[in-house]
C-alpha positions in Angstrom: 0.1 0.0 -0.2 1.6 3.4 -0.9 1.6 6.3 0.6 -1.2 8.3 -1.8 -3.6 5.0 -0.6 -2.9 5.5 3.0 -3.6 9.5 3.0 -6.8 8.6 0.6 -8.0 5.9 3.4 -7.4 8.3 6.0 -9.2 11.1 4.1 -12.5 8.6 3.6 -12.3 8.1 7.4 -12.2 11.5 8.1 -15.1 11.8 5.8 -17.1 9.0 7.2 -16.5 10.5 10.8 -17.5 13.8 9.8 -20.6 12.2 8.1 -21.5 10.3 11.3 -21.0 13.3 13.5 -23.3 15.6 11.2 -25.7 12.7 11.3 -25.7 12.5 15.3 -25.9 16.1 15.7 -28.9 16.1 13.5 -30.5 13.6 15.4 -29.4 14.9 18.6 -31.6 18.2 17.4 -34.1 16.2 16.2 -34.6 14.5 19.7 -34.2 17.8 21.8 -37.0 19.4 19.6 -39.4 16.8 20.5 -38.5 16.7 24.0 -39.3 20.4 24.5 -42.6 19.9 22.2 -43.7 16.7 24.6 -42.6 19.0 27.7 -44.7 21.9 26.3 -47.6 19.8 25.7 -47.5 18.1 29.3 -47.4 21.5 30.7 -50.1 22.6 28.6 -52.3 19.4 30.0 -51.3 19.8 33.4 -52.3 23.5 33.4 -55.9 22.4 31.8 -56.3 19.9 34.3 -55.5 22.2 37.0 -57.7 24.6 35.7 -60.7 22.3 35.2 -60.3 20.7 38.9 -60.0 24.3 40.4 -63.3 25.1 38.9 -64.9 21.7 40.0 -63.7 22.3 43.5 -64.9 26.0 43.4 -68.5 25.1 41.8 -68.7 22.5 44.8 -68.1 24.9 47.3 -70.1 27.5 45.4 -73.4 24.8 45.5 -72.5 23.8 49.4 -72.2 27.5 50.3 -75.7 28.2 48.5 -77.3 25.4 50.4 -76.1 26.4 53.6 -77.0 30.2 53.1 -80.5 29.0 52.1 -81.0 27.2 55.3 -79.7 30.0 57.1 -82.2 32.0 55.5 -85.0 29.8 56.1 -84.6 29.2 59.8 -84.2 33.3 60.0 -87.2 33.7 58.2 -89.1 31.2 60.7 -87.5 32.9 63.6 -89.0 36.5 62.3 -92.3 34.7 61.6 -92.3 33.5 65.5 -91.2 37.1 66.7 -94.1 38.8 64.9 -96.5 36.2 66.0 -95.7 36.5 69.4 -95.5 40.7 69.2 -99.0 40.2 67.5 -100.3 38.3 70.4 -99.0 40.6 73.0 -100.5 43.6 71.6 -103.6 43.6 73.3 -102.1 43.5 76.8 -99.5 46.0 75.5 -102.2 48.1 74.8 -103.9 47.5 77.9 -100.8 48.4 80.0 -100.5 51.6 77.9 -104.0 52.7 79.2 -103.4 51.1 82.4 -100.4 53.4 83.0 -102.2 56.5 81.5 -105.4 56.0 83.6 -105.5 57.4 87.2 -106.6 54.4 89.6 
């Protein structure tokens, strides 16, 4: 094997190595781009899930709060009605007390 053949074989080996390196860099770039895209999709999905879960929790809490508020409102209305009933039942006594206090005995 002559010197020219050795140099040609070295040159060919260098070209093959450069091609492999270039292919590897291209593959690395592709893998990185895919990984970034997948990460972005995962973040988007996680954000959407979080928002949906928060909305669901808020809706449940709102429904529960409305039920509790309606219960308190109903109980308050019954209390007011009871007070009104008691007051109406005692009007006559109150009028008589006022009249008795104004009239000399």
